C-alpha positions as a Markdown table, in Angstrom:
| # | Residue | x | y | z |
|---|---|---|---|---|
| 1 | Met | 0.0 | 0.0 | 0.0 |
| 2 | Asp | 1.4 | 3.4 | -1.1 |
| 3 | Val | 0.3 | 6.5 | 0.7 |
| 4 | Thr | 1.4 | 10.1 | -0.2 |
| 5 | Leu | 1.2 | 12.8 | 2.5 |
| 6 | Tyr | 1.8 | 16.5 | 1.9 |
| 7 | Val | 3.3 | 18.6 | 4.6 |
| 8 | Ser | 4.9 | 22.0 | 4.9 |
| 9 | Glu | 8.6 | 22.4 | 4.1 |
| 10 | Glu | 9.2 | 23.2 | 7.8 |
| 11 | Arg | 7.4 | 20.0 | 8.9 |
| 12 | Tyr | 9.3 | 18.0 | 6.3 |
| 13 | Asn | 12.7 | 19.2 | 7.5 |
| 14 | Glu | 11.7 | 18.6 | 11.1 |
| 15 | Ile | 10.9 | 15.0 | 10.3 |
| 16 | Leu | 14.2 | 14.5 | 8.5 |
| 17 | Glu | 16.1 | 16.0 | 11.4 |
| 18 | Lys | 14.4 | 14.3 | 14.4 |
| 19 | Gly | 12.9 | 11.2 | 12.9 |
| 20 | Phe | 10.3 | 9.1 | 14.8 |
| 21 | Pro | 9.7 | 10.0 | 18.5 |
| 22 | Ser | 10.0 | 7.1 | 20.9 |
| 23 | Ser | 6.4 | 7.7 | 22.0 |
| 24 | Leu | 5.2 | 6.6 | 18.5 |
| 25 | Gly | 6.7 | 3.1 | 18.9 |
| 26 | Lys | 5.5 | 2.8 | 22.5 |
| 27 | Phe | 2.0 | 3.7 | 21.6 |
| 28 | Ser | 2.0 | 1.4 | 18.6 |
| 29 | His | 3.0 | -1.4 | 21.0 |
| 30 | Asn | 0.0 | -0.7 | 23.0 |
| 31 | Ile | -2.2 | -0.6 | 19.9 |
| 32 | Ala | -1.0 | -4.1 | 18.9 |
| 33 | Val | -1.6 | -5.5 | 22.3 |
| 34 | Met | -5.1 | -4.0 | 22.6 |
| 35 | Ile | -6.2 | -5.3 | 19.2 |
| 36 | Met | -4.9 | -8.9 | 19.7 |
| 37 | Ala | -7.5 | -11.5 | 20.5 |
| 38 | Tyr | -7.8 | -12.1 | 24.2 |
| 39 | Asp | -8.5 | -15.5 | 25.8 |
| 40 | Thr | -5.8 | -16.5 | 28.3 |
| 41 | Gly | -3.7 | -13.4 | 27.5 |
| 42 | Asn | -0.8 | -15.5 | 26.2 |
| 43 | Ala | -1.0 | -14.1 | 22.7 |
| 44 | Arg | -1.0 | -10.5 | 24.0 |
| 45 | Ser | 2.0 | -11.2 | 26.2 |
| 46 | Ala | 3.9 | -12.5 | 23.1 |
| 47 | Ile | 4.0 | -9.0 | 21.5 |
| 48 | Thr | 7.2 | -7.0 | 21.9 |
| 49 | Leu | 8.6 | -3.7 | 20.8 |
| 50 | Ser | 11.9 | -5.0 | 19.5 |
| 51 | His | 13.2 | -1.7 | 17.9 |
| 52 | Asn | 12.4 | 1.9 | 18.7 |
| 53 | Thr | 14.7 | 4.4 | 17.1 |
| 54 | Pro | 14.4 | 7.6 | 15.2 |
| 55 | Thr | 14.6 | 5.7 | 11.9 |
| 56 | Arg | 12.2 | 2.8 | 12.6 |
| 57 | Phe | 10.2 | 1.0 | 15.2 |
| 58 | Thr | 9.3 | -2.7 | 15.0 |
| 59 | Ile | 6.5 | -4.7 | 16.7 |
| 60 | Asp | 7.3 | -8.4 | 16.8 |
| 61 | Tyr | 5.0 | -11.4 | 17.6 |
| 62 | Asn | 6.9 | -14.2 | 19.3 |
| 63 | Leu | 5.5 | -17.3 | 17.7 |
| 64 | Leu | 7.5 | -19.5 | 20.2 |
| 65 | Lys | 5.2 | -18.1 | 22.9 |
| 66 | Ala | 2.0 | -18.0 | 20.8 |
| 67 | Asn | 2.4 | -19.9 | 17.5 |
| 68 | Tyr | -1.3 | -19.8 | 16.9 |
| 69 | Ile | -1.1 | -16.0 | 16.1 |
| 70 | Lys | -0.2 | -16.8 | 12.5 |
| 71 | Phe | -3.3 | -19.1 | 12.2 |
| 72 | Leu | -5.5 | -16.4 | 13.7 |
| 73 | Asp | -4.2 | -13.9 | 11.2 |
| 74 | Asp | -4.5 | -16.3 | 8.3 |
| 75 | Gly | -8.1 | -17.3 | 9.3 |
| 76 | Val | -7.3 | -21.0 | 9.3 |
| 77 | Gly | -8.0 | -23.6 | 12.0 |
| 78 | Pro | -10.9 | -23.7 | 14.4 |
| 79 | Val | -11.1 | -19.9 | 15.0 |
| 80 | Lys | -11.6 | -17.9 | 11.8 |
| 81 | Lys | -13.2 | -14.7 | 13.1 |
| 82 | His | -9.8 | -13.0 | 13.7 |
| 83 | Lys | -8.6 | -13.2 | 10.1 |
| 84 | Gly | -6.4 | -10.2 | 9.3 |
| 85 | Ile | -6.1 | -9.2 | 12.9 |
| 86 | Val | -2.4 | -8.4 | 12.5 |
| 87 | Ser | -1.8 | -7.9 | 8.8 |
| 88 | Ser | -4.9 | -5.7 | 8.3 |
| 89 | Leu | -6.5 | -4.4 | 11.5 |
| 90 | Thr | -3.3 | -3.8 | 13.6 |
| 91 | Phe | -1.3 | -2.6 | 10.6 |
| 92 | Gly | -4.0 | -0.2 | 9.6 |
| 93 | Ala | -4.5 | 1.2 | 13.1 |
| 94 | Ile | -0.7 | 1.8 | 13.5 |
| 95 | Gly | -0.5 | 3.3 | 10.0 |
| 96 | Glu | -3.2 | 5.8 | 10.9 |
| 97 | Glu | -1.3 | 6.9 | 14.0 |
| 98 | Val | 1.9 | 7.3 | 12.0 |
| 99 | Met | 0.1 | 9.4 | 9.4 |
| 100 | Asn | -1.5 | 11.6 | 12.1 |
| 101 | Trp | 1.9 | 12.2 | 13.6 |
| 102 | Val | 3.4 | 13.1 | 10.2 |
| 103 | Leu | 0.6 | 15.6 | 9.4 |
| 104 | Thr | 0.2 | 17.2 | 12.8 |
| 105 | Gly | 3.4 | 16.6 | 14.8 |
| 106 | Asn | 1.3 | 15.6 | 17.8 |
| 107 | Glu | 2.9 | 12.8 | 19.8 |
| 108 | Pro | 0.9 | 10.0 | 21.5 |
| 109 | Thr | 0.6 | 10.5 | 25.2 |
| 110 | Phe | -0.2 | 7.0 | 26.3 |
| 111 | Thr | 3.3 | 5.4 | 26.2 |
| 112 | Ser | 3.4 | 3.2 | 29.3 |
| 113 | Pro | 4.4 | -0.4 | 28.7 |
| 114 | Pro | 1.2 | -2.4 | 27.9 |
| 115 | Val | -0.1 | -4.8 | 30.6 |
| 116 | Val | -2.2 | -7.9 | 30.1 |
| 117 | Ala | -4.0 | -9.9 | 32.8 |
| 118 | Leu | -3.4 | -13.6 | 32.4 |
| 119 | Arg | -6.3 | -15.9 | 33.0 |
| 120 | Gln | -7.4 | -19.5 | 32.5 |
| 121 | Ser | -9.1 | -20.1 | 29.1 |
| 122 | Lys | -12.8 | -19.8 | 28.8 |
| 123 | Tyr | -12.8 | -22.6 | 26.3 |
| 124 | Arg | -11.5 | -26.2 | 26.2 |
| 125 | Pro | -8.0 | -26.7 | 24.5 |
| 126 | Phe | -8.2 | -27.1 | 20.8 |
| 127 | Gly | -8.4 | -30.6 | 19.3 |
| 128 | Ala | -7.8 | -29.4 | 15.7 |
| 129 | Lys | -4.5 | -30.9 | 14.5 |
| 130 | Ser | -1.9 | -29.1 | 12.5 |
| 131 | Ser | -1.8 | -30.1 | 8.9 |
| 132 | Val | 2.0 | -30.1 | 9.1 |
| 133 | Thr | 2.8 | -31.7 | 12.4 |
| 134 | Gly | -0.4 | -33.5 | 13.2 |
| 135 | Leu | -0.3 | -32.0 | 16.7 |
| 136 | Ser | -3.2 | -30.3 | 18.5 |
| 137 | Glu | -3.2 | -28.5 | 21.8 |
| 138 | Lys | -4.9 | -31.6 | 23.3 |
| 139 | Asp | -2.3 | -33.9 | 21.9 |
| 140 | Val | 0.6 | -31.9 | 23.5 |
| 141 | Leu | -1.2 | -31.6 | 26.9 |
| 142 | Arg | -2.0 | -35.3 | 26.8 |
| 143 | Ser | 1.7 | -36.2 | 26.1 |
| 144 | Ala | 2.6 | -34.4 | 29.4 |
| 145 | Gly | -0.2 | -36.1 | 31.4 |
| 146 | Met | -2.1 | -32.8 | 31.8 |
| 147 | Thr | -5.8 | -32.2 | 31.7 |
| 148 | Thr | -7.4 | -31.7 | 28.3 |
| 149 | Asn | -10.4 | -30.0 | 29.7 |
| 150 | Ala | -8.8 | -26.7 | 30.5 |
| 151 | Ile | -5.6 | -24.7 | 29.7 |
| 152 | Ser | -3.8 | -21.8 | 31.5 |
| 153 | Pro | -1.7 | -19.1 | 29.8 |
| 154 | Gln | 1.5 | -20.8 | 31.1 |
| 155 | Ala | 0.5 | -24.2 | 29.6 |
| 156 | Arg | -0.6 | -22.6 | 26.3 |
| 157 | Arg | 2.8 | -20.9 | 26.1 |
| 158 | Glu | 4.7 | -24.2 | 26.5 |
| 159 | Val | 2.3 | -26.0 | 24.1 |
| 160 | Ser | 3.1 | -23.2 | 21.5 |
| 161 | Lys | 6.8 | -23.9 | 21.9 |
| 162 | Val | 6.2 | -27.6 | 21.3 |
| 163 | Arg | 4.1 | -27.0 | 18.2 |
| 164 | Glu | 6.4 | -24.2 | 16.8 |
| 165 | Tyr | 9.6 | -26.2 | 17.2 |
| 166 | Ala | 7.9 | -29.2 | 15.5 |
| 167 | Tyr | 6.4 | -27.0 | 12.8 |
| 168 | Thr | 9.7 | -25.3 | 11.8 |
| 169 | Arg | 11.4 | -28.7 | 11.9 |
| 170 | Tyr | 9.0 | -30.2 | 9.4 |
| 171 | Ala | 8.1 | -27.1 | 7.3 |
| 172 | Gly | 11.5 | -25.4 | 7.4 |
| 173 | Gly | 12.4 | -21.9 | 8.7 |
| 174 | Lys | 13.7 | -20.7 | 12.0 |
| 175 | Ala | 12.1 | -20.7 | 15.5 |
| 176 | Ile | 13.1 | -17.3 | 16.8 |
| 177 | Ser | 12.5 | -15.9 | 20.2 |
| 178 | Lys | 11.9 | -12.1 | 19.9 |
| 179 | Arg | 13.6 | -9.6 | 22.3 |
| 180 | Gly | 12.8 | -6.1 | 23.2 |
| 181 | Gln | 10.3 | -4.2 | 25.4 |
| 182 | Ser | 7.9 | -7.0 | 26.4 |
| 183 | Thr | 4.3 | -6.8 | 27.4 |
| 184 | Glu | 4.0 | -6.8 | 31.2 |
| 185 | Thr | 1.7 | -9.4 | 32.7 |
| 186 | Thr | -0.4 | -9.7 | 35.8 |
| 187 | His | -2.9 | -12.3 | 36.9 |
| 188 | Leu | -6.7 | -12.0 | 37.4 |
| 189 | Gln | -7.7 | -12.7 | 41.0 |
| 190 | Gly | -8.1 | -16.5 | 41.4 |
| 191 | His | -6.1 | -17.3 | 38.3 |
| 192 | Thr | -2.6 | -17.7 | 39.8 |
| 193 | Arg | -2.9 | -21.3 | 40.9 |
| 194 | Leu | -4.7 | -23.4 | 38.4 |
| 195 | Ala | -5.5 | -27.1 | 38.1 |
| 196 | Ser | -4.5 | -26.9 | 34.5 |
| 197 | Asn | -0.9 | -26.1 | 35.5 |
| 198 | Lys | -0.5 | -29.5 | 37.2 |
| 199 | Asn | 2.4 | -31.3 | 35.5 |
| 200 | Leu | 3.6 | -28.0 | 33.9 |
| 201 | Ser | 7.2 | -29.1 | 34.6 |
| 202 | Ile | 6.6 | -32.2 | 32.5 |
| 203 | Leu | 5.2 | -30.0 | 29.7 |
| 204 | Lys | 8.3 | -27.8 | 29.8 |
| 205 | Ala | 10.4 | -30.9 | 29.5 |
| 206 | Val | 8.4 | -31.9 | 26.4 |
| 207 | Ala | 9.1 | -28.4 | 24.9 |
| 208 | Gln | 12.8 | -28.7 | 25.7 |
| 209 | Asp | 12.9 | -32.1 | 23.9 |
| 210 | Gln | 11.2 | -30.6 | 20.8 |
| 211 | Lys | 13.8 | -27.8 | 20.9 |
| 212 | Arg | 16.6 | -30.4 | 21.0 |
| 213 | Lys | 15.1 | -32.2 | 18.0 |
| 214 | Tyr | 14.8 | -28.9 | 16.2 |
| 215 | Lys | 18.4 | -28.0 | 16.8 |
| 216 | Glu | 19.7 | -31.4 | 15.8 |
| 217 | His | 17.6 | -31.2 | 12.6 |
| 218 | Arg | 19.0 | -27.8 | 11.7 |
| 219 | Glu | 22.6 | -29.0 | 12.3 |
| 220 | Arg | 22.0 | -32.0 | 10.0 |
| 221 | Thr | 20.5 | -29.7 | 7.4 |
| 222 | Asn | 23.4 | -27.3 | 7.6 |
| 223 | Asp | 25.9 | -30.2 | 7.3 |
| 224 | Leu | 24.2 | -31.4 | 4.1 |
| 225 | Ile | 24.3 | -27.9 | 2.7 |
| 226 | Asn | 28.0 | -27.6 | 3.5 |
| 227 | Met | 28.7 | -31.0 | 2.0 |
| 228 | Arg | 26.9 | -30.1 | -1.3 |
| 229 | Gly | 28.9 | -26.8 | -1.4 |
| 230 | Val | 32.2 | -28.6 | -1.2 |
């Protein structure tokens, strides 16, 4: 999408000299968090402000923490109502804020780090299987001996790691953990100790095992590439 904005020469030179204010990136981080679908809060907690400089700001979505964000945005899987939530809705909202700043010079005032309240899901874990890995949320929980009737944000985060490491191992690509200003988290009252967290340590071990398999696969792939290049 190409957009042409006309400003005065004075405003144009001011933008060239100073670049983006840090408040623009911080406010955009808040926009991304507020727009993201909210169930356990895990997806919102996976959004980071990874760069915020006068020349650019970058909002990242950590798929290792919430790999289902890409499925929500693509409108595939059991939940289709959030199609375009990142690529269209969030991108458009941030774009409007940037254009407003370019035209007026008014900086956003709400720049505190975003906060999300984590809570147990209102719904049962998803039974829909990935077309690439054959794994569903229920499958991963079951492999750790956890309940398949409920899921907490902590459990959903570990399940996402398992599914993302497995996905990138089969489909190719890199499993990357994003860094930057993270979304702060708190817990709703009564949601700190959850039955669905029982055996969470086992689930974390399952995620670590998938990470090991992913790394071994990448090492073998790199070895093959190097051998072919000799």
